[in-house]
N, C-alpha and C positions, 0 to 999 in steps of 0.2 A: 571372817572367812567361814563359809559353810563347810561342814564336814559330814561324812557318812562313814559308817563302818561297813565291814564286808557284807553283812546280811542286807543292809539297806541299799547296797549297790544294785540289787536286783530291780529296784524302783528307778528305772532309767528315765521316767518322765520328769521326775524332780531334778535329776542330775542334768539332763538336757536343758531344762529351763534355766538353771544356774549358769551353765556353760554359754548358752546363747545370750545371757545378760552380761557376759564378760567376767564372770566371777571365777576365781580359782577355787577348786574344791579339794579339801584335804581327805585322803583316804586313810582310815584309822583301823587298827586291829588292837582290841583290848585297850582302848584309850591311849594308844601310842600311834603317832603319825608315821605311816610307812611310805606314803607317796603323796604327790600333789598333781592334780589333773588341771592342766592349764588350757584354756580355750585357744583355738588356732589363731585368732586375730587379736590376742591380748597385746597390749602395748606395754613394753618394758619400762619400768620406772628407773630413770637414770640418777635420781636423787638431785641434790643441789650442787653439782660439780661445776666449777667455773669453766668457761670456755677457753681452754688453754691455747687452742690454735689462734683464736682471735687476739689473745694477749700477746703471744709470740709475734704475730704479724704486726701488732702495734709497736712493739719494741724494736724488732729487727727488720721490719718491712719485708721485701722480697728476697732478702739475702739468704743463702743457704749456708749453714754453719756445719762444719765437720767436727766431730768430737774425737776423732782418732788421735789428734795430738795430745788431748787430755789423758786418754787411756795410756799412751806410751809414757807420758810424764809421770803418771801415778804408779805405773808398774815399777818404776825405779825406787819408789819409797818402801817397798816391801822386800 
């Protein structure tokens, strides 16, 4: 990830080039990251999470399950 310090921030040409390329830029002050500049059209990385909605639909189909009875039952344990 490219980074710039406060003085280099004046060179907006390089900063704009990175942002247009979709890169997030770290803003540093004395070698410490103080901010990240994220391009407007950046795509968020969601990681490798499973599709919980699809799994639930596969297991339960179109049924809607209420969890309120579980909450009421568990309150009695404490």
